[in-house]
MIMI-622379 format. One record per residue (C-alpha): x, y, z. Coordinates in pm, whole numbers, padded with zeros to 5 digits, always signed. Layout:
<rs>
XYZ/...
</rs>
This chain:
<rs>
+00000+00000+00000/+00276+00236+00088/+00439+00165-00244/+00118+00252-00424/+00078+00577-00236/+00428+00690-00324/+00438+00551-00673/+00489+00784-00963/+00287+00760-01279/+00474+00576-01551/+00489+00713-01900/+00310+00515-02170/+00521+00241-02326/+00693+00333-02645/+00473+00257-02941/+00163+00195-02727/-00163+00274-02894/-00339+00579-02744/-00667+00390-02779/-00551+00164-02489/-00520+00457-02248/-00795+00444-01988/-01086+00679-02038/-01354+00761-01782/-01710+00657-01829/-01803+00819-01496/-01619+01103-01326/-01668+01235-00971/-01902+01540-00938/-01935+01825-00688/-02132+01735-00378/-02254+01906-00061/-02237+01761+00290/-02567+01816+00467/-02535+01815+00845/-02314+01510+00938/-02400+01276+00654/-02100+01146+00457/-02106+01182+00080/-01997+00928-00183/-01770+00992-00483/-01747+00743-00771/-01557+00700-01096/-01549+00433-01366/-01288+00380-01642/-01196+00131-01922/-00954-00030-01985/-00819+00011-01633/-00608-00214-01416/-00606+00019-01114/-00802+00327-01002/-00726+00536-00697/-00862+00865-00555/-00635+01154-00470/-00789+01419-00238/-00625+01757-00185/-00300+01619-00339/-00280+01305-00118/-00361+00948-00213/-00661+00797-00038/-00580+00478+00159/-00644+00162-00040/-00871+00029+00231/-01109+00325+00186/-01176+00228-00176/-01467+00005-00277/-01377-00154-00612/-01598-00334-00862/-01472-00510-01179/-01667-00584-01498/-01623-00620-01874/-01748-00388-02147/-01975-00607-02364/-01927-00403-02677/-01543-00393-02670/-01451-00678-02435/-01221-00445-02239/-01205-00456-01861/-01404-00196-01669/-01323-00086-01315/-01548+00125-01087/-01424+00270-00755/-01614+00454-00475/-01499+00635-00162/-01684+00823+00116/-01590+01165+00246/-01694+01272+00596/-01758+01615+00744/-01451+01575+00968/-01222+01523+00666/-01350+01841+00504/-01335+02048+00824/-00964+01963+00871/-00871+02193+00586/-01165+02435+00621/-01049+02791+00570/-00725+02693+00391/-00868+02584+00058/-01164+02397-00083/-01168+02021-00039/-01136+01832-00370/-01090+01477-00497/-00973+01335-00828/-00953+00983-00983/-00633+00843-01143/-00673+00530-01365/-00392+00298-01491/-00366+00069-01788/-00078-00098-01964/-00043+00208-02186/-00036+00477-01918/-00256+00681-01683/-00549+00921-01712/-00679+01174-01456/-01045+01265-01405/-01192+01610-01337/-01176+01749-00986/-01486+01715-00769/-01529+01968-00485/-01683+01867-00155/-01846+02152+00038/-02034+02168+00369/-02388+02301+00301/-02548+02559+00531/-02801+02849+00534/-02780+03136+00785/-03089+03235+00981/-03098+03613+00932/-03183+03786+00604/-02934+04048+00490/-03231+04271+00388/-03603+04218+00444/-03905+04386+00275/-04073+04669+00466/-04436+04782+00485/-04540+05063+00250/-04838+05275+00150/-04847+05359-00221/-05082+05537-00458/-05269+05339-00718/-05077+05290-01046/-04752+05376-00867/-04459+05135-00909/-04353+04924-00606/-04014+04762-00536/-03989+04522-00239/-03621+04443-00173/-03504+04104-00039/-03147+03989+00021/-03155+03626+00143/-02930+03483+00417/-02581+03368+00326/-02566+02998+00234/-02398+02717+00039/-02537+02642-00210/-02682+02996-00262/-03043+03015-00155/-03327+03030-00407/-03591+03300-00343/-03967+03295-00391/-04238+03541-00284/-04566+03482-00107/-04871+03712-00123/-05102+03634+00168/-04926+03293+00192/-04991+03216-00177/-04704+03180-00421/-04648+03477-00654/-04588+03350-01008/-04456+03613-01256/-04550+03381-01541/-04918+03422-01456/-04917+03796-01375/-04753+04032-01626/-04763+04315-01370/-04510+04132-01149/-04148+04030-01198/-03851+03937-00975/-03514+04102-01037/-03184+03910-01041/-03121+04063-00697/-03442+03887-00573/-03646+04210-00534/-04019+04186-00613/-04138+04459-00854/-04502+04558-00914/-04507+04770-01228/-04832+04950-01141/-04999+04907-00806/-05357+04781-00817/-05615+04764-00543/-05584+04383-00554/-05214+04418-00468/-05300+04526-00113/-05168+04227+00088/-04892+04089+00314/-04577+03997+00122/-04317+03744+00249/-03975+03664+00103/-03882+03292+00130/-03519+03168+00090/-03434+02795+00066/-03157+02554-00029/-03084+02185+00039/-03021+02258+00407/-03311+02472+00524/-03596+02712+00438/-03608+03065+00587/-03897+03322+00589/-03859+03697+00616/-04088+03916+00823/-04410+03995+00634/-04441+04341+00476/-04790+04492+00451/-04850+04682+00125/-05148+04918+00121/-05256+05060-00214/-05455+05377-00159/-05652+05597-00397/-05659+05973-00352/-05998+06122-00416/-06066+06331-00722/-06346+06572-00799/-06606+06487-01057/-06693+06754-01311/-06921+07031-01193/-07288+06984-01257/-07472+07240-01462/-07573+07554-01278/-07919+07523-01132/-08192+07757-01240/-08209+08094-01071/-08398+08074-00742/-08624+08361-00843/-08829+08399-01157/-08802+08779-01145/-08526+08983-00989/-08212+08891-00793/-08157+08538-00661/-07892+08269-00651/-07798+07951-00833/-07563+07670-00742/-07372+07375-00881/-07207+07080-00710/-06948+06810-00755/-06860+06491-00571/-06533+06332-00464/-06594+06025-00679/-06348+06062-00967/-06208+05848-00812/-06349+05784-00465/-06073+05782-00196/-05988+05429-00080/-05757+05268+00178/-05677+05594+00352/-05631+05804+00037/-05664+06180+00070/-06009+06331+00036/-06063+06598-00226/-05964+06952-00131/-06193+07243-00196/-06564+07305-00196/-06819+07059-00326/-07085+07328-00374/-07054+07668-00538/-07312+07943-00527/-07335+08255-00732/-07573+08544-00758/-07806+08562-01055/-08058+08805-01186/-08366+08706-01381/-08501+08979-01602/-08862+09050-01521/-09104+09026-01814/-09232+09358-01942/-09563+09366-02128/-09583+09588-02431/-09803+09899-02445/-09923+10113-02734/-09786+10458-02801/-10016+10748-02880/-10191+10745-03219/-10020+10957-03481/-10204+11239-03652/-10444+11151-03932/-10289+11153-04273/-10412+11370-04560/-10722+11245-04731/-10615+11014-05013/-10745+10951-05359/-10956+10665-05224/-11134+10907-04989/-10967+10753-04682/-10700+10864-04442/-10506+10668-04176/-10315+10692-03854/-10071+10451-03681/-09926+10361-03344/-09638+10144-03221/-09600+09887-02944/-09310+10081-02792/-09421+10241-02462/-09278+10012-02344/-09182+09753-02605/-09235+09393-02488/-08918+09228-02360/-08800+08939-02146/-09097+08729-02248/-09360+08994-02186/-09688+08994-02377/-09714+09178-02706/-09968+09455-02759/-10318+09349-02862/-10515+09539-03122/-10447+09699-03462/-10145+09920-03524/-10309+10092-03824/-10647+10268-03826/-10822+10391-04141/-11154+10576-04197/-11345+10759-04464/-11278+11124-04513/-11564+11208-04757/-11584+11581-04836/-11627+11815-05128/-11255+11793-05194/-11264+11415-05244/-11335+11344-05612/-11251+11062-05855/-11103+11220-06166/-11029+11022-06482/-10679+11044-06619/-10651+11317-06876/-10395+11463-07111/-10197+11607-06818/-10134+11257-06677/-10014+11125-07014/-09765+11410-07042/-09638+11338-06692/-09577+10968-06773/-09391+11056-07094/-09165+11294-06904/-09081+11034-06641/-08980+10780-06909/-08752+11036-07075/-08575+11111-06749/-08524+10738-06683/-08364+10690-07028/-08121+10977-06965/-08019+10833-06630/-07945+10491-06787/-07725+10651-07057/-07529+10849-06794/-07478+10532-06591/-07337+10344-06893/-07094+10626-06968/-06973+10624-06607/-06914+10248-06611/-06708+10272-06932/-06492+10550-06785/-06436+10350-06465/-06339+10034-06653/-06093+10226-06869/-05928+10381-06564/-05911+10044-06387/-05764+09875-06694/-05492+10137-06708/-05383+10087-06348/-05059+09911-06441/-04950+10202-06660/-04953+10438-06362/-04667+10263-06189/-04306+10351-06273/-04097+10038-06215/-04035+09761-05961/-04031+10024-05689/-04410+09980-05681/-04337+09674-05466/-04095+09842-05226/-04189+10202-05156/-04550+10136-05253/-04635+09998-04910/-04610+10346-04756/-04774+10661-04908/-04526+10917-05041/-04583+11261-05181/-04302+11297-05436/-04268+11196-05799/-04065+10878-05850/-03732+10902-06024/-03625+10701-06324/-03530+10335-06328/-03189+10402-06173/-03355+10492-05843/-03600+10209-05757/-03675+10327-05405/-03953+10574-05490/-04313+10526-05598/-04621+10710-05714/-04867+10845-05463/-05077+10565-05318/-05421+10652-05181/-05472+10590-04810/-05761+10343-04805/-05756+10288-04431/-05949+10608-04365/-06222+10545-04622/-06569+10443-04507/-06685+10171-04743/-07051+10173-04845/-07241+09928-05060/-07583+09823-05175/-07731+09478-05192/-07879+09195-04993/-07755+08867-04855/-07888+08597-05090/-07740+08250-05130/-07565+08179-05457/-07704+07877-05645/-07383+07684-05717/-07516+07332-05738/-07626+07051-05508/-07276+06996-05361/-07276+07338-05191/-07436+07392-04852/-07728+07632-04855/-07763+07926-04620/-08011+07877-04336/-08316+08099-04314/-08360+08338-04029/-08279+08688-03907/-07902+08625-03903/-07875+08589-04279/-08191+08770-04386/-08170+09030-04666/-08076+09377-04548/-08289+09560-04803/-08199+09767-05102/-08094+10073-04907/-07745+10206-04853/-07550+10063-04559/-07220+10143-04390/-06972+09887-04254/-06838+09965-03908/-06484+09873-03809/-06605+09762-03465/-06937+09704-03302/-07057+09886-02991/-07102+09683-02678/-07476+09705-02709/-07462+09518-03039/-07329+09205-02867/-07660+09115-02710/-07839+09201-03033/-07609+08975-03235/-07653+08682-02994/-08029+08740-02997/-08037+08708-03376/-07799+08412-03358/-08030+08230-03119/-08289+08190-03394/-08058+07949-03582/-08064+07571-03529/-07688+07548-03478/-07699+07800-03190/-07758+07519-02939/-07393+07408-02965/-07240+07757-02933/-07125+07924-02607/-07389+08131-02431/-07160+08425-02347/-06966+08670-02560/-06631+08647-02373/-06496+08389-02616/-06677+08513-02925/-06600+08768-03195/-06842+08873-03467/-06872+09125-03746/-07047+09219-04069/-06843+09173-04389/-06869+09225-04763/-06632+09166-05059/-06360+09381-04896/-06305+09107-04634/-06177+09156-04283/-06066+08982-03967/-06215+08838-03646/-05998+08782-03339/-06063+08646-02988/-05822+08846-02767/-05551+08666-02567/-05619+08327-02727/-05417+08331-03049/-05737+08249-03242/-05833+08457-03546/-06021+08427-03876/-05900+08613-04185/-06157+08672-04459/-05951+08784-04763/-06073+09035-05021/-06318+08889-05274/-06381+08582-05058/-06738+08704-05015/-06921+08753-05346/-06981+09114-05444/-07324+09239-05352/-07353+09012-05048/-07316+09086-04679/-07239+08817-04420/-07263+08832-04044/-06976+08605-03936/-06885+08481-03588/-06578+08314-03435/-06609+08119-03108/-06381+07923-02876/-06536+07617-02709/-06452+07474-02371/-06381+07100-02377/-06677+07025-02155/-06912+07197-02403/-06826+06988-02709/-06772+06612-02710/-06479+06515-02932/-06439+06134-02934/-06078+06011-02931/-05962+05655-02998/-05639+05468-02922/-05337+05698-02893/-05522+06004-03027/-05492+06332-02842/-05638+06681-02879/-05365+06921-02993/-05555+07249-03034/-05860+07433-02903/-06198+07351-03054/-06300+07652-03265/-06620+07735-03456/-06656+07990-03730/-06976+08045-03916/-07257+08048-03983/-07228+07708-04149/-07316+07697-04514/-07173+08039-04601/-07038+08031-04956/-06684+08163-05000/-06517+08212-05337/-06170+08209-05180/-06046+08025-04868/-06065+08200-04533/-05770+08136-04296/-05840+08016-03940/-05540+08057-03706/-05519+07874-03374/-05248+07751-03139/-05137+07392-03083/-04919+07202-02836/-04753+06936-03054/-04381+06886-03108/-04435+06773-03467/-04213+06534-03661/-04316+06314-03953/-04186+05994-03798/-04354+06043-03458/-04700+06184-03539/-05000+06139-03764/-05187+06471-03742/-05539+06523-03878/-05768+06820-03911/-06117+06726-03794/-06444+06904-03877/-06784+06844-03723/-07055+06765-03974/-07411+06898-03965/-07519+06568-03806/-07276+06621-03516/-07018+06357-03609/-06648+06444-03637/-06482+06364-03970/-06120+06372-04090/-06103+06635-04365/-05725+06655-04396/-05418+06455-04295/-05113+06677-04261/-04821+06569-04476/-05037+06359-04711/-05192+06449-05043/-05521+06633-04971/-05831+06445-05081/-06018+06774-05136/-05930+07130-05235/-06165+07276-04974/-05913+07251-04688/-05541+07296-04632/-05334+07340-04316/-04989+07485-04255/-04839+07369-03924/-04582+07596-03760/-04398+07574-03428/-04669+07735-03214/-04972+07777-03443/-05151+07622-03739/-05322+07804-04025/-05626+07634-04178/-05739+07734-04528/-06109+07655-04561/-06378+07741-04812/-06651+07611-04579/-06694+07753-04230/-06768+07520-03943/-06621+07363-03627/-06256+07252-03638/-05998+07085-03415/-05648+06945-03461/-05607+06583-03345/-05285+06380-03339/-05208+06010-03311/-04864+05915-03183/-04666+05669-03395/-04388+05609-03141/-04310+05667-02774/-04085+05957-02880/-04392+06166-02971/-04435+06452-02724/-04672+06736-02640/-04583+07070-02485/-04719+07127-02138/-04713+07464-01967/-04646+07439-01591/-04786+07727-01385/-04772+07778-01007/-05036+07970-00807/-05080+08035-00436/-05322+08246-00227/-05247+08615-00223/-05325+08626+00150/-05273+08363+00420/-05458+08435+00748/-05421+08075+00877/-05129+07840+00933/-05220+07629+00630/-05093+07734+00288/-05162+07573-00052/-04950+07578-00368/-05133+07476-00685/-04931+07342-00979/-05125+07345-01309/-05021+07120-01599/-05179+07278-01908/-05165+07225-02280/-04932+07493-02414/-05190+07709-02592/-05287+08068-02510/-05659+07996-02466/-05606+07747-02181/-05365+07977-01999/-05615+08263-02031/-05892+08058-01865/-05667+07944-01578/-05563+08300-01504/-05929+08411-01500/-06012+08117-01268/-05729+08199-01028/-05830+08563-01013/-06172+08451-00894/-06009+08223-00632/-05779+08501-00510/-05462+08334-00630/-05135+08491-00735/-04871+08359-00973/-04551+08266-00788/-04324+08190-01081/-04292+08236-01453/-04455+07954-01654/-04228+07670-01769/-04256+07435-02065/-04231+07054-02025/-04221+06804-02312/-04461+06521-02217/-04389+06197-02408/-04622+05917-02510/-04441+05669-02281/-04746+05566-02073/-04569+05707-01766/-04752+05934-01525/-04648+06287-01434/-04499+06315-01086/-04473+06624-00867/-04279+06660-00543/-04170+06937-00307/-03822+06965-00154/-03579+07186+00039/-03832+07344+00278/-03684+07478+00604/-03807+07211+00847/-03788+07452+01140/-04047+07682+00977/-04258+07468+00746/-04381+07112+00709/-04570+06929+00439/-04907+06769+00514/-04883+06519+00230/-04866+06151+00325/-04668+06044+00017/-04332+06169-00105/-04480+06277-00438/-04809+06320-00622/-04903+06182-00962/-05131+06285-01246/-05231+05980-01455/-05085+05965-01804/-05414+05936-01992/-05567+06235-01812/-05290+06450-01957/-05244+06281-02293/-05605+06300-02408/-05605+06681-02374/-05975+06676-02278/-05912+06784-01917/-05753+07128-01956/-05709+07235-01592/-05524+06941-01434/-05337+07040-01121/-05192+06912-00794/-05210+07092-00462/-04926+07091-00210/-05067+07164+00134/-04807+07316+00367/-04827+07426+00728/-04617+07694+00887/-04528+07637+01248/-04588+08000+01347/-04808+08281+01219/-04502+08507+01222/-04343+08301+00942/-04390+08486+00616/-04093+08370+00409/-04132+08053+00201/-03838+07896+00022/-03870+07554-00144/-03823+07370-00471/-04097+07190-00666/-03998+06915-00909/-04222+06811-01198/-04114+06515-01410/-04239+06223-01612/-04121+05881-01496/-03812+05786-01701/-03809+06132-01860/-03675+06483-01822/-03824+06721-01568/-03852+07082-01458/-03788+07238-01120/-03941+07556-00974/-03741+07743-00715/-03999+07918-00495/-03875+08199-00271/-04115+08477-00176/-04296+08657+00106/-04651+08521+00142/-04770+08833+00322/-04667+09105+00082/-04478+08967-00217/-04678+09062-00527/-04413+09041-00797/-04634+08812-01004/-04978+08878-00856/-05084+09102-01144/-04926+08886-01412/-05149+08798-01701/-05136+08731-02075/-05045+09056-02257/-05352+09212-02413/-05361+09195-02789/-05384+09523-02975/-05694+09599-03174/-06060+09519-03170/-06218+09174-03213/-06362+09272-03553/-06185+09464-03830/-06351+09525-04165/-06204+09626-04500/-05858+09785-04543/-05802+09830-04168/-05782+09451-04133/-05479+09416-04364/-05120+09539-04363/-05080+09544-04743/-05264+09835-04915/-05538+09716-05148/-05401+09868-05472/-05049+09744-05404/-05188+09398-05335/-05372+09394-05667/-05055+09506-05848/-04849+09224-05694/-05113+08966-05783/-05150+09076-06145/-04771+09087-06187/-04671+08757-06023/-04961+08524-06108/-04859+08476-06477/-04548+08258-06530/-04241+08480-06558/-03911+08445-06737/-03625+08309-06527/-03879+08207-06261/-03977+08562-06169/-04327+08478-06051/-04520+08363-05743/-04304+08051-05704/-03995+08259-05634/-04192+08474-05389/-04302+08158-05202/-03942+08041-05187/-03817+08371-05045/-04093+08363-04780/-04002+08000-04690/-04335+07872-04822/-04201+07660-05109/-04323+07338-04939/-04680+07446-05021/-04640+07511-05394/-04883+07237-05498/-05158+07392-05285/-05093+07744-05414/-05089+07618-05773/-05434+07461-05731/-05592+07804-05673/-05697+08060-05931/-05455+08317-05786/-05149+08158-05615/-05007+08499-05530/-05327+08594-05346/-05295+08275-05135/-04935+08366-05044/-05028+08723-04947/-05331+08601-04748/-05110+08361-04552/-04859+08639-04488/-05142+08859-04355/-05265+08580-04125/-04916+08514-03986/-04795+08871-03941/-05095+09081-03836/-05071+09330-03667/-04692+09342-03615/-04567+09219-03953/-04266+09385-04113/-04383+09525-04445/-04029+09625-04538/-03914+09264-04540/-04210+09162-04757/-04144+09453-04993/-03777+09352-05021/-03874+08992-05106/-04118+09111-05376/-03859+09353-05515/-03602+09074-05546/-03851+08875-05754/-03900+09179-05980/-03524+09222-06035/-03502+08875-06190/-03706+08993-06488/-03639+09341-06624/-03962+09337-06822/-04175+09248-06522/-04298+09603-06473/-04333+09881-06726/-04198+10231-06672/-04442+10519-06669/-04468+10881-06565/-04666+10986-06257/
</rs>
C-alpha cells in the first residue's frame, strides 16, 4: 500500500496505442455535505487495471476504496469502478485553507489518465436575512419595489415570494417580476395588490422566511366635473344659483386623501322680469287720399315687450273715410299722359349716364398698371409718399398711393345664397342671414357693446346655436362684404382672416368666431389620439366663399413626420367628427389645407364650421408641450398654505382661462410659466416638493410625491389638471417661504421651480397675465390688412402669370419659406393671393412690411420686363 501511495505515474510504453489509455465513463461530481452525513464519490474507467482517488493532493488509503470489476460487452475491455466516502470531519480539517477536492487516477498498460476534480463543500443556510421587505403605502398605479437579500448559504439560496401565503408566479401575472437581486417589482400598483408579502429563501439545508411586509394601495380622491348651474332661485329679480361636484373621480380608498376644496358653489343671478308691451299714442291723421280715406298709426313701444312679456293686442293701423267736397274721382286726362312721358324720358337719360360712367371707370381700372413707374411699386409702394418717383436708376420711390384705411366703405345689396349646385351647402333661413334691403348701408370697423346682445339674440334663432357658447367672452363677430376683414378672440391666439373677394360682391355676411370649452363639445378620441388644439367654430355654417378664409389657432404638438400622424377634424351637420385633412399627405379635397408651424396652425377653408387638430402618436418619442404654472393664495390668514401646480396644454386659450379662474379664487402667480415636453411613454407625471426649512414649514402630504395619470394629460380633454401641495407653517409670524418643486415624467426629463417669496406682501407676479392683444375683435375692410389694397392687386397681377427666369409667385413663395406648399398654391386661381393672405394671417398686426417689400422687389429684379416704366 505504501508503495502505491508513493508511486509515480509511468509514461506510456513506447509505441503503445493511445486507444488503450484508460478513459472515464463516470467522473466524480461536486457534492454538498448536509449536516453530518457522509457523501460518496465514484468514478469508472476502461480499460483500467487500477483506479485510486487523490484528495487535496494526497492518495486515499487503499482500504477506503470500494472496487468493482466488470467487462465492457461491446469492446470486451475490462471496466473498473471505484467509490470512496468523504466525511464532514475530513472536510473540516482543511476548512479555511482551501476547498476540499478529490480526483480519480486510472492505470492501464499504456499509461494513466486523470479525471476532473470534484469539490466537496459543507452546506449551510444562515438564519438572518441580509435585507427584508418593509411595509409601505403607495398610490394606485404607482410602481412598487420590495427588496429582499436572502441569508448567506452554500449552495446559494433560491428566493420565492408569497402574497397572503400564496405563491407569486410572474409567469401568470404580467404586472409582477422578480429582479436578479431577488427584489419583487409591481409595475403599477392595483387595489388587488393590497396584501402581506413574504420573502422565502431555501436551499438543500433549510428554508427561511422573512418578516411579512404589509403593502397598502390607496386611492386619492378626485373631484367629478361640476354639474350644470341650477336655475335661478327667483323667476323675477335677484336670486342665486348653485352647482355641485362629488369626490368620486375616483373615490378615496384605503386611507387616500379626500378631495380639497368646496363641493358646492353658489353665485348670484338676476332674472329679467317680463315687461308687457303697451301702445304709443296714435299719430295724426294723414291727408285724405285719392280713395277718400286717411289713416293713422301707433307702435308697441311704450314700453316695447321684452323678457318674455306679452305683445300689444289690437291693430297698429287705423283707417276711416274722409268724404268731403274735396274728395273726387277724376279720370286720367292729357296732363297725366304728359307726366308719364316725361318720367320715361328722365329714366332713359339716367341709364345713358350710368353706362358712360361704367365705361370710364373700366378704362381707368384697366390702365392701373401704366400708372406705376418700375419695380419700386413693390418696395416704396407699401407706404404713401408725396413725391414723384425718379427714373429706373432709383428704384426706391413710388407714385402716390391713396390711403384706403381712412375710407368708409358703403355698398348696396342683400344677402342671398348663390345657387352653385347641389354639392354646396345652402344658407339657413332666419334673421341672421336675412336680406338687409336695397338701401345704402355702412360697414363699421367695430361694433358697440350694445350690439353684442343684439347679435346673440339674432344668432339664437338658428338651429346650430344650441352648440355655441352662451356668453360673448370667447366670441368675436362682425359684418363683412367683398372687402373682407378679420375676427380675433383676444388673448387666445385664435383669429379668422376673410380675404378680399372671398365674399361675393353684392352680399353681406354676419360672421362669428367662437372658442369652445372642452366640456361643451364632445370630441371622441380613440387609441393613442390626443387633442392638440382648441376647438374653434366659425360660421354660420353653409356660407359660400369664393376664396379660402384662414383660421389661425395655437397647438401644443412637437411635430415630426416619424412620430405623429396629425389630422384636421371638422364636425358635420349631423354632429359627427370627420377627418377632412391629414397633414403631410396628399389632400383628398381642395376645400381645406393646413400649414403647421412651431406654435400655431393656419387652416385654409372654403366652408366655415367647427374645427380641431387631433394627433395620433406613432412612437413613444412623440411629445406634447405642457405649460407648468404655479399659483398660491395672495393672502394667508391661517397656518395652512396651498400651492397649486397646473399642468396645461401649451396654448394661449387654456392659460387665459386658468388666469381668470385663479383671479376669482384670489390666487397669485408665484413663478414664470415653464414648458415641459410630455412623451407618449405611458408614464404618469410626478410632482414633489423639496428643500423646505423644516424649522419653519412642514408638508401635510402623506406620500413623497403626487401623480397625475398619463391618460388624463395625454387626451387633452381635461384642460385644468393640477396638484395641490398643502403646507403648514409652524408660526403665524413666518412669512418667508423657500422651497423647490420638481415636476417630471417617470423615465423622462423634468422641470424644477425654485420658490422663494414673502406670502404676506410679495406681489411680484400677482398682477401677471397674458399681454392684451392690440386691436378690436372685428376689423372690416382695409383696416384689417397690412398690405394696401391697390399694391396687393398690383403684386397679384404681376406675379400670377409665369415669368421668365422664374420671376413669378413661385420665387416669392421660396423667399418667404413657403415653397413646401407650392402644390396647394398652384391649385388656386390666384397663387399669389394665397401667399399674401397667408402672410397677412401670420404677421398681423406686427408684420414687417419692409421685409415683404424687399422679397417682392427681389422677384422683380429677376425679370427686367416684369414692370413697365411710366410717368406719374
